[in-house]
Backbone bond lengths (Angstrom), bond angles and torsions (degrees), N, CA, C in turn:
res aa  C-N    CA-C-N  psi(-1)  N-CA   C-N-CA  omega(-1)  CA-C   N-CA-C  phi
1 M - - - 1.411 - - 1.498 109.38 -
2 K 1.215 117.03 58.18 1.480 122.62 170.55 1.521 117.56 35.52
3 T 1.332 114.95 26.66 1.406 117.97 -176.83 1.550 112.80 -90.44
4 R 1.304 114.67 -16.36 1.427 110.95 173.10 1.487 116.47 -55.99
5 E 1.381 114.41 -32.53 1.369 113.22 173.80 1.416 117.10 -60.96
6 R 1.356 118.61 -30.62 1.422 120.12 179.13 1.561 110.79 -71.35
7 L 1.353 114.39 -33.16 1.451 119.64 176.36 1.541 107.78 -63.09
8 V 1.289 115.56 -44.70 1.478 121.00 174.46 1.472 109.22 -54.50
9 L 1.303 115.21 -46.31 1.467 119.45 -174.71 1.550 113.57 -56.31
10 L 1.304 114.12 -57.63 1.428 117.38 179.66 1.522 112.17 -60.05
11 F 1.340 114.01 -41.39 1.421 118.05 175.34 1.545 115.97 -54.01
12 L 1.251 114.76 -47.51 1.463 120.95 179.82 1.539 108.04 -70.63
13 A 1.298 117.21 -43.36 1.467 120.88 -177.87 1.462 111.86 -55.78
14 L 1.313 119.44 -44.18 1.433 122.96 -169.06 1.472 114.31 -106.56
15 S 1.362 119.29 -4.91 1.444 118.31 -174.00 1.555 112.40 -101.94
16 F 1.298 120.76 -7.59 1.482 121.48 177.80 1.567 104.68 -61.45
17 L 1.285 113.84 124.74 1.431 116.52 -170.33 1.600 112.81 -125.33
18 A 1.216 116.87 131.87 1.453 121.59 172.18 1.485 108.88 -144.82
19 A 1.383 111.93 141.11 1.504 113.91 -178.16 1.480 116.06 -75.12
20 P 1.269 120.73 126.62 1.515 124.50 -179.46 1.554 107.09 -61.12
21 C 1.321 114.85 147.33 1.427 118.10 -179.73 1.459 111.83 -118.06
22 C 1.294 115.40 138.38 1.489 122.19 179.23 1.533 108.73 -130.07
23 A 1.320 114.62 134.56 1.485 114.92 -177.81 1.517 111.96 -145.18
24 T 1.322 117.93 145.38 1.387 120.93 170.88 1.525 107.95 -122.49
25 T 1.261 118.86 151.13 1.499 125.98 178.50 1.418 113.15 -126.67
26 G 1.319 114.94 143.06 1.486 121.09 173.21 1.506 108.79 73.43
27 A 1.342 111.95 -171.53 1.490 119.22 176.25 1.593 115.49 -71.29
28 E 1.390 113.50 -28.38 1.419 118.30 179.31 1.530 110.98 -84.23
29 E 1.260 118.20 146.17 1.472 123.65 176.34 1.517 110.70 -82.91
30 A 1.432 117.72 114.08 1.472 122.24 -177.91 1.472 107.54 -99.80
31 L 1.359 114.03 142.98 1.459 124.21 175.67 1.550 109.20 -75.70
32 N 1.254 117.78 125.00 1.450 118.94 172.19 1.501 112.54 -85.64
33 D 1.244 118.09 179.90 1.484 122.86 -171.69 1.504 109.50 -61.44
34 R 1.323 118.28 -40.15 1.477 120.92 -176.87 1.513 108.21 -67.47
35 E 1.291 119.83 -42.50 1.409 123.53 -176.83 1.577 108.25 -69.60
36 L 1.244 120.38 -36.51 1.428 123.23 174.14 1.513 112.15 -63.01
37 T 1.298 112.64 -40.48 1.549 119.44 179.02 1.451 106.65 -65.85
38 D 1.283 124.78 -42.67 1.373 129.92 178.05 1.573 112.32 -57.35
39 L 1.368 111.83 -43.56 1.459 120.57 177.37 1.609 109.99 -60.80
40 L 1.298 111.45 -46.82 1.517 118.22 -178.85 1.551 109.99 -57.95
41 Y 1.350 110.10 -43.70 1.528 114.88 -177.59 1.473 110.64 -63.56
42 E 1.354 119.32 -46.37 1.446 118.62 178.74 1.579 112.93 -65.31
43 L 1.245 118.19 -37.23 1.510 119.51 173.49 1.427 114.42 -59.74
44 N 1.427 115.57 -40.74 1.417 119.35 -179.83 1.533 112.29 -68.63
45 R 1.257 115.07 -31.91 1.477 121.46 -176.72 1.632 108.72 -75.21
46 E 1.295 111.40 -34.34 1.507 116.02 -177.15 1.569 108.76 -78.51
47 E 1.294 119.83 -35.51 1.378 119.45 -174.35 1.531 107.22 -153.19
48 E 1.370 115.66 135.82 1.500 116.68 179.34 1.466 110.75 -63.35
49 E 1.296 114.72 140.40 1.468 121.44 -176.62 1.512 115.07 58.34
50 G 1.322 117.39 15.66 1.442 122.35 -175.51 1.596 110.89 -59.08
51 S 1.319 118.13 -27.53 1.413 121.62 -173.81 1.526 110.94 -71.51
52 E 1.279 120.97 -19.66 1.391 128.73 -177.17 1.592 108.60 -59.70
53 F 1.291 114.89 -25.75 1.509 119.45 -176.29 1.519 110.93 -88.28
54 L 1.374 119.58 1.06 1.431 123.34 -178.15 1.551 109.34 -97.70
55 V 1.308 119.37 126.96 1.397 121.39 176.45 1.553 108.75 -91.56
56 L 1.330 111.85 117.75 1.470 119.09 -176.72 1.520 114.01 -95.52
57 P 1.329 117.53 147.92 1.466 122.25 176.45 1.512 107.16 -59.37
58 D 1.423 114.28 152.09 1.400 118.27 177.13 1.510 117.19 -61.56
59 D 1.341 113.25 -29.16 1.493 117.78 -177.62 1.494 112.85 -95.93
60 Y 1.341 117.53 11.96 1.516 119.69 175.52 1.506 110.19 -62.61
61 K 1.329 117.13 135.67 1.485 120.79 175.47 1.520 107.23 -126.13
62 E 1.307 113.31 123.30 1.505 120.66 177.13 1.575 107.73 -68.53
63 P 1.286 116.36 136.92 1.447 119.42 178.41 1.546 115.65 -63.38
64 L 1.261 117.14 159.78 1.467 120.62 -179.04 1.536 111.22 -59.57
65 T 1.337 116.42 -34.62 1.454 118.95 179.45 1.546 113.58 -84.87
66 G 1.289 114.54 9.26 1.526 118.26 177.47 1.501 113.19 70.62
67 V 1.284 115.56 174.90 1.438 121.26 -179.25 1.491 114.62 -60.43
68 D 1.399 111.98 -31.81 1.489 116.24 -177.06 1.510 109.81 -84.34
69 G 1.310 122.09 -3.17 1.421 122.74 177.97 1.479 116.08 72.90
70 V 1.395 116.88 22.85 1.386 121.83 -177.57 1.536 113.61 -110.95
71 Y 1.342 117.92 135.74 1.431 120.20 174.65 1.518 111.16 -144.33
72 S 1.363 113.35 133.30 1.419 120.73 179.68 1.432 113.38 -107.37
73 L 1.379 117.74 133.65 1.472 122.20 -176.87 1.513 109.47 -128.77
74 L 1.284 120.91 130.53 1.446 122.56 174.46 1.546 108.38 -88.85
75 L 1.292 115.74 122.86 1.422 123.69 -178.34 1.572 107.66 -106.81
76 V 1.274 111.00 122.37 1.515 117.49 -176.02 1.492 112.01 -117.85
77 G 1.312 121.33 130.28 1.457 125.40 172.81 1.586 108.20 -109.28
78 V 1.298 117.98 119.82 1.429 122.27 -172.16 1.494 111.44 -91.90
79 D 1.274 120.87 134.63 1.423 128.92 -169.95 1.580 110.67 -81.94
80 V 1.411 113.91 66.22 1.404 120.54 173.44 1.495 109.79 -144.13
81 D 1.350 115.47 158.97 1.419 117.62 179.95 1.529 110.30 -105.11
82 H 1.356 120.20 -2.98 1.446 125.00 -179.22 1.487 106.65 -132.76
83 A 1.307 115.15 141.58 1.505 123.69 -176.54 1.507 112.42 -63.40
84 D 1.328 117.26 -28.34 1.460 119.05 -172.16 1.521 113.00 -93.65
85 V 1.320 118.30 13.56 1.455 124.14 -178.77 1.520 111.97 -115.01
86 A 1.332 118.63 129.54 1.446 120.23 177.77 1.528 108.72 -73.33
87 G 1.300 118.16 153.37 1.474 124.10 178.66 1.447 115.46 -158.42
88 R 1.331 114.73 179.68 1.469 121.29 177.23 1.555 110.99 -85.64
89 S 1.285 115.51 160.50 1.544 116.87 174.40 1.490 106.98 -83.68
90 D 1.338 114.21 113.89 1.430 121.83 179.58 1.550 113.19 -83.02
91 T 1.353 112.61 -30.13 1.418 119.25 178.93 1.541 109.75 -130.49
92 M 1.266 119.92 137.01 1.446 125.71 -177.32 1.464 110.27 -142.22
93 V 1.351 122.06 112.53 1.384 128.98 -175.56 1.561 112.60 -132.64
94 L 1.290 113.36 126.54 1.455 120.82 173.77 1.538 106.25 -87.70
95 A 1.311 118.55 114.43 1.465 119.80 179.21 1.578 107.22 -106.00
96 V 1.339 116.05 115.78 1.416 120.08 174.57 1.498 115.54 -103.30
97 L 1.297 122.54 114.69 1.387 126.42 -172.73 1.548 108.15 -104.51
98 N 1.327 116.00 129.37 1.503 121.14 175.80 1.479 104.17 -121.58
99 T 1.364 112.70 103.07 1.488 117.63 177.91 1.508 116.39 -70.11
100 R 1.350 117.37 -19.69 1.482 117.82 179.50 1.591 110.75 -78.89
101 T 1.300 116.03 -32.04 1.458 118.34 -176.79 1.490 110.25 -103.01
102 G 1.335 116.87 -6.81 1.508 120.87 -177.90 1.463 114.71 62.20
103 S 1.341 112.18 52.14 1.530 118.81 -177.04 1.537 111.87 -130.56
104 V 1.323 113.87 143.68 1.431 120.07 172.72 1.508 111.12 -125.15
105 S 1.300 118.86 116.06 1.447 124.97 -177.69 1.456 112.24 -102.94
106 L 1.339 121.84 114.24 1.459 123.56 -179.77 1.517 110.65 -104.37
107 V 1.302 115.89 125.25 1.457 121.86 177.88 1.541 104.14 -112.49
108 S 1.305 119.95 112.00 1.431 126.15 -177.84 1.606 108.64 -96.07
109 F 1.303 118.05 127.00 1.478 123.32 178.46 1.542 107.04 -104.28
110 L 1.320 115.32 120.98 1.471 119.78 176.95 1.536 110.74 -66.87
111 R 1.347 114.69 139.33 1.451 117.32 -173.07 1.494 115.08 -70.65
112 D 1.372 115.59 -24.25 1.468 117.27 -178.76 1.487 116.72 -83.26
113 L 1.404 120.03 5.40 1.403 123.98 -179.16 1.540 107.28 -58.59
114 Y 1.297 118.15 134.15 1.454 119.54 178.43 1.562 106.80 -96.06
115 V 1.351 110.24 118.28 1.423 119.84 -174.92 1.472 111.75 -130.30
116 E 1.368 113.79 176.17 1.494 121.41 172.14 1.504 105.34 -98.76
117 I 1.312 117.45 119.86 1.449 124.26 172.91 1.507 109.03 -91.71
118 P 1.326 116.95 119.67 1.500 118.91 -179.91 1.610 114.00 -50.66
119 G 1.340 113.23 118.81 1.404 116.98 -179.34 1.433 120.25 83.83
120 R 1.427 113.47 -6.19 1.434 119.90 -174.91 1.508 114.68 -125.70
121 G 1.327 116.08 6.72 1.565 117.81 -179.02 1.546 107.57 77.66
122 H 1.360 111.17 -162.11 1.385 121.97 -178.82 1.548 113.41 -93.41
123 N 1.289 116.78 139.43 1.506 121.84 -177.59 1.482 108.91 -164.74
124 R 1.241 119.74 177.13 1.468 126.95 171.30 1.577 107.09 -67.12
125 L 1.278 116.68 147.94 1.496 123.41 -176.60 1.513 108.60 -60.13
126 N 1.302 121.27 -37.36 1.478 118.59 -172.71 1.577 111.62 -72.08
127 A 1.376 117.20 -9.24 1.471 118.32 176.61 1.491 111.78 -74.59
128 A 1.303 117.89 -23.72 1.474 119.75 -175.31 1.540 112.46 -58.17
129 Y 1.283 112.68 -39.26 1.507 117.36 179.76 1.526 109.62 -67.57
130 A 1.270 119.96 -42.89 1.494 123.61 179.73 1.528 109.83 -66.75
131 F 1.270 122.65 -27.68 1.369 129.23 -178.92 1.553 112.57 -80.04
132 G 1.310 115.20 -41.28 1.454 120.79 -175.59 1.420 121.80 -152.18
133 G 1.410 114.72 19.05 1.406 119.30 174.81 1.478 115.17 73.37
134 P 1.290 120.13 -167.87 1.487 119.74 -174.57 1.516 112.24 -69.55
135 Q 1.338 119.16 -20.23 1.494 120.50 -179.20 1.488 107.62 -69.72
136 L 1.401 118.56 -42.94 1.481 118.76 177.81 1.512 111.13 -71.72
137 L 1.286 119.80 -32.49 1.418 121.57 176.86 1.517 110.65 -64.06
138 L 1.290 116.01 -41.96 1.505 121.13 175.90 1.487 111.18 -56.27
139 K 1.398 116.23 -48.79 1.542 122.72 178.27 1.419 111.52 -61.36
140 T 1.349 119.79 -38.21 1.469 122.29 -177.83 1.468 108.31 -68.91
141 L 1.329 121.56 -46.34 1.440 122.60 -179.89 1.530 109.78 -63.79
142 E 1.252 120.56 -39.50 1.446 121.50 179.92 1.489 113.52 -66.15
143 S 1.421 118.11 -43.67 1.404 122.82 178.41 1.502 117.45 -71.92
144 N 1.322 118.36 -26.93 1.425 119.80 177.93 1.556 113.68 -97.43
145 F 1.398 118.29 -33.14 1.475 120.31 -175.20 1.488 113.30 -121.68
146 A 1.365 118.43 6.25 1.489 119.90 173.83 1.546 110.33 59.39
147 V 1.270 119.53 36.37 1.478 121.80 170.72 1.510 112.17 -116.83
148 K 1.367 114.24 146.50 1.480 119.24 176.84 1.496 109.19 -126.47
149 A 1.299 115.87 157.15 1.426 122.20 177.05 1.535 111.57 -126.32
150 D 1.313 116.01 142.56 1.453 118.22 -179.96 1.537 109.42 -76.82
151 G 1.316 121.62 -22.94 1.428 125.17 178.99 1.530 111.70 -161.99
152 Y 1.269 115.19 176.53 1.496 118.20 177.80 1.467 111.68 -138.12
153 L 1.331 118.38 160.34 1.473 126.09 172.83 1.514 103.97 -141.36
154 A 1.394 116.98 124.45 1.379 124.62 176.10 1.578 111.20 -121.75
155 V 1.270 116.58 131.45 1.412 125.49 178.18 1.518 112.80 -134.11
156 D 1.378 110.72 140.44 1.470 113.64 -179.55 1.525 109.69 -89.25
157 F 1.315 118.32 172.23 1.440 129.07 -168.25 1.527 111.14 -65.65
158 S 1.353 117.70 -22.94 1.482 120.53 -171.24 1.531 112.62 -74.91
159 L 1.337 121.70 -6.46 1.447 123.15 -171.05 1.527 110.36 -99.65
160 M 1.309 118.74 -26.43 1.453 122.26 -167.42 1.528 116.26 -47.96
161 A 1.354 115.04 -57.42 1.471 118.68 -172.86 1.530 111.15 -57.34
162 G 1.310 115.11 -45.83 1.511 119.22 -176.43 1.480 110.97 -60.18
163 L 1.312 115.34 -43.37 1.472 118.08 -174.69 1.466 110.87 -69.20
164 V 1.297 121.53 -42.08 1.457 118.03 177.76 1.513 110.88 -63.04
165 D 1.322 114.21 -37.30 1.459 113.95 177.30 1.473 113.70 -64.68
166 A 1.337 114.33 -30.72 1.481 119.99 178.50 1.442 115.85 -64.90
167 I 1.361 117.29 -26.59 1.476 123.61 178.17 1.537 108.21 -96.58
168 G 1.265 119.97 6.18 1.447 122.86 177.37 1.470 119.25 82.97
169 G 1.316 116.12 21.94 1.447 121.46 175.96 1.601 114.18 83.78
170 I 1.224 116.90 175.87 1.483 117.17 -179.66 1.605 111.70 -141.92
171 P 1.314 117.06 149.60 1.481 120.29 175.51 1.478 110.54 -78.58
172 M 1.289 118.61 146.78 1.455 124.68 -177.28 1.509 109.35 -157.61
173 T 1.312 114.16 150.33 1.475 125.73 171.96 1.481 107.54 -99.42
174 V 1.347 117.22 110.51 1.463 122.81 -175.61 1.549 106.10 -107.21
175 L 1.334 118.37 124.47 1.466 121.62 179.29 1.554 107.71 -76.17
176 E 1.361 114.58 154.61 1.496 116.41 176.86 1.471 113.72 -59.73
177 S 1.433 115.25 -32.49 1.480 116.22 179.83 1.591 111.88 -71.59
178 E 1.293 115.36 -11.90 1.431 118.00 -179.11 1.542 112.72 -95.61
179 V 1.345 116.41 -13.37 1.491 117.03 -176.74 1.521 112.36 -65.00
180 S 1.342 122.46 -47.99 1.395 123.98 -178.58 1.539 111.84 -57.10
181 P 1.388 120.09 -55.95 1.540 119.47 -176.88 1.520 103.81 -65.54
182 L 1.232 128.18 -35.23 1.454 125.05 178.95 1.484 109.87 -59.35
183 N 1.301 116.50 -47.17 1.509 119.51 179.09 1.545 113.32 -64.66
184 G 1.353 114.47 -32.20 1.464 118.94 -178.87 1.508 108.20 -68.01
185 I 1.323 118.54 -49.25 1.429 121.03 177.14 1.515 113.71 -62.11
186 L 1.285 118.00 -39.05 1.443 125.87 178.59 1.494 108.54 -62.22
187 G 1.346 118.10 -45.86 1.399 122.76 -178.96 1.542 113.44 -59.99
188 Y 1.405 115.06 -41.17 1.411 120.26 176.55 1.530 111.84 -66.07
189 Y 1.310 117.96 -39.93 1.496 120.72 174.56 1.489 109.93 -58.91
190 N 1.301 114.15 -47.40 1.521 115.80 -179.09 1.529 111.70 -58.10
191 Y 1.339 115.29 -47.05 1.430 123.64 179.92 1.582 108.35 -54.07
192 Q 1.295 117.72 -48.14 1.472 122.94 179.21 1.568 112.90 -62.37
193 N 1.238 113.59 -27.45 1.487 116.17 -179.59 1.493 114.86 -105.37
194 G 1.381 116.32 17.23 1.478 119.34 176.53 1.414 114.30 66.86
195 L 1.403 121.56 28.48 1.445 124.77 173.87 1.521 112.46 -107.09
196 P 1.293 115.06 158.09 1.533 120.51 170.18 1.513 109.75 -45.22
197 E 1.298 119.87 128.08 1.483 117.86 -178.90 1.473 115.60 -66.45
198 A 1.344 120.03 -27.36 1.454 122.88 174.10 1.495 117.27 -80.17
199 Q 1.359 116.57 -4.23 1.469 121.00 -178.47 1.532 113.28 -58.98
200 G 1.342 118.34 120.64 1.462 119.24 -179.87 1.451 113.98 87.38
201 A 1.272 125.75 -8.37 1.488 127.00 -178.84 1.496 112.03 -54.70
202 L 1.326 115.04 135.04 1.466 118.22 179.24 1.531 107.74 -85.14
203 E 1.335 114.06 146.49 1.395 121.58 -179.21 1.581 110.08 -92.00
204 N 1.315 114.89 -39.85 1.435 119.73 179.03 1.555 112.22 -143.73
205 G 1.314 116.35 163.30 1.420 118.68 177.21 1.557 111.08 -85.36
206 G 1.337 118.09 -168.30 1.394 124.70 -178.28 1.447 112.72 115.00
207 E 1.329 118.74 -155.85 1.507 122.45 178.71 1.557 107.93 -83.25
208 V 1.326 113.72 110.97 1.511 119.15 -174.36 1.550 106.21 -128.99
209 F 1.288 115.80 165.85 1.443 124.53 175.60 1.585 107.38 -112.18
210 L 1.325 119.07 112.80 1.421 123.79 -170.93 1.531 109.28 -91.76
211 T 1.436 113.20 135.35 1.388 118.14 168.29 1.502 109.36 -76.43
212 G 1.399 118.08 -179.80 1.489 121.86 177.83 1.482 113.55 -57.22
213 P 1.370 119.95 -50.99 1.464 125.64 -179.92 1.519 108.59 -61.69
214 Q 1.362 120.34 -41.35 1.407 122.69 -175.21 1.524 108.54 -67.97
215 A 1.381 116.74 -43.37 1.405 120.35 -178.28 1.539 113.62 -63.83
216 M 1.400 110.94 -36.09 1.480 120.09 178.69 1.581 105.93 -64.80
217 A 1.314 116.98 -44.23 1.447 118.94 -176.63 1.525 110.82 -67.34
218 Y 1.336 117.91 -39.17 1.457 124.01 179.74 1.510 110.37 -61.82
219 A 1.343 116.82 -42.24 1.473 120.45 -176.67 1.560 110.37 -72.97
220 R 1.374 117.47 -16.66 1.444 118.49 -175.07 1.507 111.20 -94.25
221 I 1.311 118.74 -7.60 1.472 121.01 -178.24 1.509 111.56 -54.23
222 R 1.303 121.44 131.27 1.413 118.79 -178.36 1.535 112.74 -143.24
223 K 1.413 116.20 -38.35 1.464 117.81 -167.95 1.580 114.44 -73.09
224 I 1.269 117.79 -11.24 1.427 117.28 -179.30 1.510 118.40 -83.76
225 D 1.368 113.07 -11.40 1.494 119.08 176.72 1.473 110.05 -147.47
226 D 1.313 122.16 -125.57 1.423 126.16 -177.99 1.527 110.56 -132.19
227 D 1.272 115.41 -179.34 1.504 121.57 -174.37 1.479 109.25 -70.62
228 F 1.336 118.20 -28.33 1.454 118.45 178.47 1.558 113.70 -65.17
229 S 1.421 110.73 -41.60 1.455 119.03 175.91 1.539 112.04 -62.20
230 R 1.309 111.98 -40.60 1.516 119.84 178.95 1.500 110.63 -58.67
231 V 1.387 114.53 -45.51 1.422 118.97 178.39 1.511 114.42 -64.05
232 E 1.359 118.29 -36.29 1.429 122.89 175.41 1.481 111.11 -60.10
233 R 1.337 115.54 -38.23 1.529 119.80 -179.28 1.530 104.53 -66.28
234 Q 1.286 115.95 -46.21 1.471 118.69 179.13 1.472 112.31 -57.60
235 Q 1.268 117.69 -43.54 1.490 121.49 -178.47 1.553 109.74 -64.95
236 R 1.336 115.82 -41.79 1.492 119.47 176.74 1.451 111.85 -61.61
237 T 1.291 117.76 -39.99 1.516 123.29 177.20 1.505 112.23 -64.14
238 L 1.361 115.14 -44.21 1.423 119.84 177.72 1.501 112.92 -60.41
239 E 1.326 115.89 -45.14 1.490 119.50 -179.44 1.553 110.76 -63.10
240 A 1.368 113.76 -37.93 1.529 117.28 -179.92 1.535 110.56 -65.97
241 I 1.331 116.65 -40.32 1.406 123.72 -177.62 1.539 108.51 -66.94
242 F 1.332 117.76 -42.35 1.450 123.42 -179.89 1.496 112.72 -62.34
243 K 1.318 115.59 -45.66 1.450 122.02 177.76 1.471 110.69 -62.36
244 K 1.408 116.59 -39.85 1.465 116.99 -177.31 1.548 109.52 -68.47
245 L 1.290 115.89 -34.48 1.439 120.71 -177.77 1.556 113.40 -62.41
246 L 1.365 111.71 -41.21 1.485 118.61 -178.11 1.527 110.78 -61.61
247 G 1.415 117.28 -21.62 1.448 120.43 -176.14 1.588 111.30 -96.39
248 L 1.266 117.67 -2.32 1.432 117.70 178.36 1.501 116.60 -81.75
249 P 1.300 116.06 147.95 1.500 116.69 174.26 1.471 114.29 -62.23
250 P 1.322 118.32 147.18 1.454 121.45 -175.32 1.519 112.92 -58.99
251 E 1.371 116.11 -38.00 1.468 119.22 -176.07 1.611 107.54 -67.76
252 R 1.328 120.07 -29.59 1.428 121.93 -178.33 1.501 107.82 -73.23
253 L 1.355 118.01 -39.23 1.397 122.73 -178.81 1.549 108.23 -66.04
254 L 1.236 119.01 -40.78 1.474 119.32 -179.34 1.566 109.59 -69.43
255 A 1.259 120.27 -35.17 1.393 123.78 -180.00 1.519 108.60 -66.78
256 I 1.258 121.35 -41.04 1.400 125.03 179.45 1.539 109.79 -67.72
257 T 1.321 118.17 -39.04 1.432 123.72 178.98 1.508 106.85 -61.48
258 A 1.310 117.73 -51.00 1.456 120.87 -179.04 1.528 115.32 -56.57
259 E 1.343 112.26 -37.76 1.453 119.91 -179.87 1.529 113.48 -66.24
260 Y 1.343 117.91 -42.78 1.478 125.58 -167.84 1.570 113.69 -104.96
261 A 1.319 115.40 -21.81 1.480 114.38 -172.38 1.513 118.13 -54.06
262 A 1.336 114.10 -35.37 1.479 117.03 -177.31 1.502 113.45 -69.94
263 Q 1.345 117.60 -14.24 1.448 121.73 179.19 1.497 113.10 -99.12
264 V 1.307 115.72 9.64 1.500 122.60 175.32 1.496 114.45 -107.00
265 K 1.297 120.94 130.97 1.454 121.59 174.88 1.493 108.10 -83.59
266 T 1.244 120.27 130.22 1.451 125.06 -179.72 1.547 112.81 -157.88
267 D 1.256 115.11 157.14 1.483 121.17 172.66 1.530 112.41 -97.64
268 L 1.293 116.18 -3.30 1.468 122.88 174.80 1.449 115.56 -71.08
269 T 1.313 120.10 133.97 1.448 123.10 171.20 1.517 110.90 -81.62
270 L 1.357 119.08 163.55 1.371 119.60 178.40 1.472 114.55 -57.58
271 A 1.383 114.56 -41.00 1.464 122.41 178.61 1.504 108.96 -60.60
272 E 1.329 120.53 -44.20 1.408 123.66 179.55 1.559 111.22 -62.97
273 V 1.326 115.28 -40.22 1.515 120.86 -177.15 1.550 104.96 -63.47
274 L 1.284 118.79 -48.26 1.409 123.22 -176.52 1.567 111.80 -64.16
275 E 1.342 116.28 -37.68 1.462 120.61 176.40 1.590 111.37 -67.80
276 L 1.320 110.35 -44.45 1.488 115.08 -179.65 1.449 112.21 -61.84
277 S 1.337 117.16 -40.34 1.480 122.31 -178.22 1.555 109.15 -63.52
278 A 1.374 118.65 -41.81 1.442 120.72 175.55 1.549 113.39 -62.33
279 E 1.329 115.21 -41.06 1.415 114.72 174.77 1.515 114.48 -65.56
280 A 1.315 117.98 -39.08 1.428 123.84 -175.00 1.489 111.79 -66.46
281 M 1.301 118.79 -25.05 1.488 120.33 -174.81 1.531 108.24 -95.21
282 K 1.307 127.36 1.49 1.383 127.50 -173.52 1.589 110.08 -64.80
283 P 1.344 120.92 -50.42 1.470 116.88 -175.66 1.551 109.02 -71.63
284 D 1.248 118.10 154.90 1.456 123.30 176.79 1.534 111.77 -74.36
285 R 1.304 118.73 -22.23 1.452 118.59 176.60 1.552 103.96 -159.47
286 Y 1.341 108.49 162.33 1.492 116.57 -173.79 1.617 104.56 -122.08
287 D 1.260 110.92 148.94 1.522 121.37 171.47 1.557 103.57 -106.20
288 V 1.364 115.21 114.93 1.433 123.62 179.34 1.520 110.20 -95.91
289 R 1.321 117.93 122.59 1.450 125.70 177.17 1.488 113.11 -120.19
290 T 1.286 118.42 142.99 1.469 121.92 -172.25 1.552 110.25 -126.89
291 L 1.361 114.62 149.71 1.473 121.60 171.63 1.524 109.08 -146.27
292 T 1.298 116.27 134.17 1.404 120.94 174.35 1.499 116.78 -106.39
293 V 1.378 117.46 127.73 1.418 122.88 -178.04 1.492 109.46 -110.40
294 P 1.374 118.33 128.77 1.460 128.00 9.14 1.546 111.16 -75.78
295 V 1.289 110.22 151.15 1.473 121.42 -179.69 1.545 108.54 -81.82
296 K 1.328 116.59 158.93 1.475 122.91 -179.64 1.524 112.15 -54.19
297 G 1.353 110.52 134.02 1.473 115.47 177.34 1.543 117.96 80.92
298 S 1.396 113.77 6.60 1.423 116.11 -172.82 1.538 111.53 -118.36
299 W 1.337 115.69 12.63 1.518 118.56 -174.46 1.509 112.75 -150.46
300 R 1.310 116.34 166.28 1.487 122.42 169.29 1.503 107.56 -143.86
301 G 1.367 115.71 154.76 1.338 120.12 179.86 1.491 111.92 -87.89
302 A 1.341 116.33 151.64 1.527 121.19 -179.89 1.521 107.43 -157.35
303 T 1.319 115.69 178.40 1.471 123.33 178.97 1.497 107.68 -128.03
304 R 1.376 113.23 136.17 1.451 119.33 176.31 1.489 109.85 -140.74
305 N 1.360 114.26 122.58 1.480 119.67 -173.65 1.467 112.94 54.19
306 K 1.344 118.90 41.20 1.407 126.45 179.95 1.507 116.92 69.64
307 A 1.398 112.16 9.37 1.445 114.40 179.44 1.533 109.07 -114.11
308 A 1.341 116.18 146.17 1.453 122.35 179.55 1.524 107.44 -74.72
309 I 1.359 117.51 135.07 1.396 125.30 175.80 1.504 113.70 -134.03
310 L 1.317 113.80 160.22 1.456 119.07 177.04 1.570 106.65 -113.03
311 V 1.285 116.40 116.02 1.492 118.29 -179.57 1.620 104.97 -98.82
312 A 1.270 113.57 118.83 1.485 122.04 -174.01 1.391 117.25 -118.92
313 S 1.339 118.45 152.71 1.438 125.04 170.82 1.507 109.73 -76.41
314 F 1.279 118.26 111.92 1.468 119.45 -179.15 1.499 112.43 -69.76
315 R 1.309 116.90 -32.28 1.458 123.03 -178.30 1.554 107.69 -63.62
316 K 1.337 116.59 -48.75 1.440 119.68 -178.04 1.556 110.61 -66.82
317 N 1.231 117.30 -41.25 1.497 123.83 179.95 1.585 110.70 -63.23
318 V 1.324 114.52 -47.08 1.431 116.95 -175.93 1.568 107.65 -65.56
319 K 1.332 117.31 -41.64 1.461 120.76 177.77 1.538 109.47 -60.50
320 A 1.339 119.04 -40.90 1.515 122.70 -177.53 1.552 106.24 -65.31
321 I 1.290 116.82 -48.32 1.498 120.84 179.88 1.514 112.18 -57.18
322 E 1.278 116.55 -48.96 1.445 123.22 178.86 1.543 112.78 -57.45
323 G 1.317 113.28 -41.18 1.543 120.25 179.40 1.519 109.16 -69.71
324 F 1.317 115.88 -38.51 1.517 119.25 -178.01 1.482 114.83 -70.40
325 L 1.436 113.54 -34.34 1.453 119.05 -176.06 1.471 111.52 -90.33
326 E 1.268 120.78 -13.81 1.489 125.33 -177.90 1.548 110.91 -51.33
327 P 1.293 121.98 -51.52 1.524 119.42 176.29 1.514 113.19 -59.27
328 A 1.311 121.72 -27.88 1.444 120.75 178.98 1.511 112.28 -73.51
329 F 1.355 115.29 -40.65 1.462 119.51 -177.23 1.542 112.60 -85.84
330 N 1.342 117.43 -33.32 1.490 123.56 -174.71 1.510 107.62 -131.03
331 P 1.270 125.22 66.79 1.425 128.68 177.28 1.505 109.33 -58.47
332 G 1.346 117.04 135.90 1.402 125.58 173.11 1.537 114.10 76.18
333 R 1.327 116.58 7.91 1.518 119.23 176.57 1.510 112.20 -109.11
């Protein structure tokens, strides 16, 4: 289920790494940009608009994550097996990173949500990307769910296996009921790539360490349950990848970035990527939280033009999203 691209997305979004720099000059101790930002943050927390009374140096540059240390990135996995083919967005995740609290909040939007696409009428959410790329998808999410992103990363299905292998694989708990479908998807992947179909097949479930192709197959499992369970598998895979990334040496992360960055669609500049990676690596650990939209009790299944859709209450889902993201944007309030 084209979720490996999503894995790639979060991996690339949060793994770009650069060492933060601190410097002092002369006999007096000078505040660098990071220290000034921390001061602004504390002033804003103590008193509304408190930072307006602080005179900043002319060369001060606010970090990409803002004074509050929060950055939101839309991660898009495109429903294709080849990089030169256009497709629909099979996976859509809003990742909100708070470097001050050490939290990552993931909001997954199911592809079958029936929404209004600006300028295109009503359709399933995954059609927005096919109609107008990540820009139209961003507008669609904002108009229907009141969410915004500071940037986006979009990756097609063809990259997932190689990227997970590049970080050395991931640990995962695989249920016995998931082994057969995983092996089936893996066998087809091997066939497409001229490999023995049984290569990498799992014999049993349990605590296993997945290679890139195995992780891709695991994330694509869908027919044994429903789309909600599929998204849960994607979220577990994302979390495993993110935790693995935090343990990799900086030089390895930079090498992976250099190898795959050209194959990723993004509106981030290289400078922004490097800055975001430095911010992302500040906390010693991250707390990863997940939410799936539509939320429980807010939707019903239906059929439109012979296609399955999810008709959801936007009011309930917007309220749920706001409540879920509140700790990320306003910690301690």
